C-alpha positions in Angstrom: -1.5 1.6 27.1 1.5 0.7 25.0 4.9 0.9 26.7 7.8 2.8 25.1 11.4 2.2 26.1 13.5 5.3 25.7 17.2 4.5 25.4 19.5 7.5 25.4 22.5 8.5 27.5 21.6 12.2 27.6 19.2 12.8 30.7 17.8 15.9 29.1 16.8 14.1 25.9 15.3 11.2 27.9 13.3 13.7 30.1 11.9 15.6 27.2 11.0 12.5 25.1 9.4 10.8 28.2 7.3 13.9 29.0 5.9 14.2 25.5 5.2 10.5 25.2 3.5 10.4 28.6 1.5 13.5 27.7 0.2 11.4 24.7 -0.9 8.7 27.1 2.0 6.2 26.7 3.7 4.3 29.6 7.4 4.9 29.5 10.6 3.2 30.7 14.1 4.6 30.5 17.6 3.3 30.0 20.9 5.3 29.8 23.1 2.5 28.4 22.8 -0.3 25.9 23.5 -2.9 28.6 20.7 -1.5 30.8 18.3 -1.5 27.9 19.1 -5.1 27.0 18.4 -6.2 30.6 15.0 -4.5 30.4 14.3 -6.1 27.0 15.1 -9.5 28.4 12.6 -9.0 31.2 9.4 -7.3 30.0 9.5 -6.4 26.3 8.0 -2.9 25.5 5.6 -2.1 22.7 8.2 0.1 20.9 11.9 1.2 21.4 13.2 4.7 20.9 16.9 4.0 20.5 19.9 6.4 20.3 22.8 5.2 18.2 25.6 6.7 20.4 25.5 4.8 23.7 28.1 3.7 26.2 28.8 0.0 26.4 26.6 -1.7 23.8 25.9 1.0 21.2 22.6 1.5 19.5 23.4 -0.3 16.3 24.6 -3.4 18.1 21.5 -3.3 20.4 19.3 -3.0 17.3 21.0 -6.1 15.8 20.4 -8.0 19.1 16.7 -6.9 19.3 16.0 -8.0 15.8 17.5 -11.4 16.5 15.0 -11.9 19.3 11.9 -9.7 18.5 10.1 -7.7 15.9 9.2 -4.9 18.3 9.2 -1.5 16.4 12.3 0.6 16.6 12.8 4.3 16.1 16.5 5.2 15.8 17.9 8.5 16.9 21.1 9.6 15.0 23.4 12.6 15.0 22.7 15.1 12.2 24.9 14.3 9.2 25.6 10.7 10.2 23.9 9.2 7.1 25.9 6.0 7.4 24.5 5.3 10.9 21.0 5.8 9.6 21.4 3.4 6.7 23.1 0.8 8.9 20.3 1.1 11.4 17.7 0.6 8.8 19.6 -2.3 7.3 19.7 -3.9 10.8 15.9 -3.7 11.1 14.9 -0.2 12.4 11.5 0.9 11.3 12.1 4.6 11.3 14.6 7.2 12.4 15.0 10.9 13.5 18.1 13.0 13.4 19.2 15.1 16.4 18.1 17.8 17.2 14.6 16.7 16.5 11.1 17.9 17.4 9.6 15.8 20.3 6.2 16.4 18.7 7.4 14.8 15.5 8.8 11.8 17.5 5.4 11.2 19.2 3.7 11.3 15.7 6.2 8.6 14.4 5.6 6.5 17.5 1.8 6.9 17.2 1.9 5.9 13.5 4.0 2.8 14.2 1.9 1.6 17.2 -1.4 2.3 15.5 -0.4 0.0 12.6 0.7 -2.6 15.1 -2.6 -2.9 17.0 -5.2 -1.9 14.4 -7.5 -4.6 13.1 -7.6 -5.1 9.3 -10.5 -3.3 7.7 -13.0 -5.5 5.9 -12.5 -9.2 5.4 -8.8 -10.2 6.1 -7.0 -11.3 3.0 -4.5 -13.9 2.0 -2.6 -12.8 -1.0 -0.4 -15.3 -2.9 2.2 -14.8 -5.6 4.8 -17.3 -6.7 5.5 -19.4 -3.6 4.8 -16.5 -1.2 1.6 -16.2 0.9 0.7 -13.0 2.8 -1.8 -13.5 5.6 -3.2 -10.1 6.6 -5.1 -11.3 9.7 -2.2 -13.1 11.2 0.4 -10.6 9.8 2.4 -13.5 8.6 4.3 -14.1 5.4 5.5 -17.6 4.2 7.7 -18.5 1.4 7.6 -22.1 0.3 5.7 -22.8 3.4 8.4 -21.4 5.7 7.5 -18.5 8.0 9.5 -15.3 7.2 10.7 -12.9 10.0 9.4 -9.6 8.7 9.6 -6.4 10.7 6.5 -4.2 11.3 7.3 -1.9 8.4 8.4 -4.7 6.0 5.0 -6.3 6.5 3.1 -3.1 6.0 5.1 -2.2 2.9 4.6 -5.7 1.4 0.9 -5.7 2.2 0.5 -2.2 0.6 2.2 -3.3 -2.6 0.2 -6.6 -2.7 -3.1 -4.8 -2.3 -2.1 -2.4 -5.2 -0.5 -4.6 -7.8 1.1 -3.2 -11.0 0.8 0.4 -9.7 3.9 2.6 -9.5 4.5 4.4 -6.3 7.2 7.0 -5.7 9.3 7.1 -2.5 7.3 10.1 -1.3 4.0 8.3 -1.9 5.2 5.2 0.0 6.4 7.3 3.0 3.0 9.0 3.1 0.9 5.8 2.6 3.0 3.3 4.6 4.9 5.3 7.2 2.1 7.8 7.7 3.9 11.1 7.1 5.5 13.1 4.3 9.2 13.3 4.3 10.9 16.5 3.2 13.6 14.3 1.6 14.3 10.6 1.4 17.6 9.5 2.9 17.2 5.8 2.4 14.2 4.6 4.5 12.1 3.3 1.5 15.1 2.1 -0.4 16.5 0.1 2.5 13.1 -1.5 3.3 12.7 -2.5 -0.4 16.1 -4.0 -0.4 15.4 -5.9 2.9 12.1 -7.2 1.5 13.7 -8.4 -1.7 16.2 -10.5 0.2 13.3 -12.2 2.0 10.7 -12.8 -0.7 12.6 -12.9 -4.0 14.3 -16.0 -5.4 17.1 -13.7 -6.6 17.2 -10.3 -4.8 19.6 -8.9 -7.4 17.1 -9.6 -10.2 13.7 -9.2 -8.5 10.6 -10.5 -10.3 8.0 -9.0 -7.9 9.3 -5.8 -6.3 10.5 -4.0 -9.4 12.3 -0.6 -9.7 10.7 1.7 -12.3 13.6 4.0 -13.0 12.8 7.7 -12.5 9.4 6.9 -11.1 9.5 4.6 -8.0 8.6 0.9 -7.4 5.9 -1.5 -8.7 4.7 -4.8 -7.4 4.1 -7.5 -10.0 2.4 -10.7 -8.6 
C-alpha cells in the first residue's frame, strides 16, 4: 500500500489524520518538525506528503522547496485559514494541492486518494506521445521533453498538461479543470489552477509572458493550442 508521511507539529492533528488514512488502507509515518521530516525523506521516500506550513525548525514552505529540488512526490499542504499568501507560495513551490485548517479529515483522504490514484493508474487505451512545437509529451513514461531536454514536472503539472493536450482548442473553466484534473469540485478557486498554469507556462513556453500554447480566454478559462 502507498505510504503517506504526515508532517504536523500538533499531535491531535497528526493522530486524526493518521487514523483516517489508515482506515482507508494507507501506511503512515509521522513527523512533528521539518527537520525530522527531512531525515525521513532522505531515508525511505513516501508515496505522498501531507505537510503543514507552520512547523518548528524548517517550516513547511522551506521543506516543500527542498522536496521539489530532490523529488516529484505529491504534496498536500495544510495552511491556516485566511493565510492565502502561504497557499499561493506553497503552490508556486510545487505543492499539488492544499487544505485550510480546520479541515475535514474525510476530505483530506479524498484528496490523497485522488492524487495517488493518478500516480499509479495505467493509461487507458494505447499510450500516446503528443508533440507540439519542440515539446513532446510521453503518456506511458509520464515524461515531457522540450528541445530533447527532460523537464521536471510535478504530478499535477503533468496531469494538467496531458489533459489539455488530449483536448486541444477546447476552453475549460477553472472549476472544470479542478473537477477533471484534481478530481473534485472546489467551492471557490483560490489560485490552484492559476498557479499550476503559470508554472507550466514557465516550463513549456518559449516566452511564458506571451504563451502560444496555454492561452487565457478572458472571462471563460484556458485553452490549449498545439
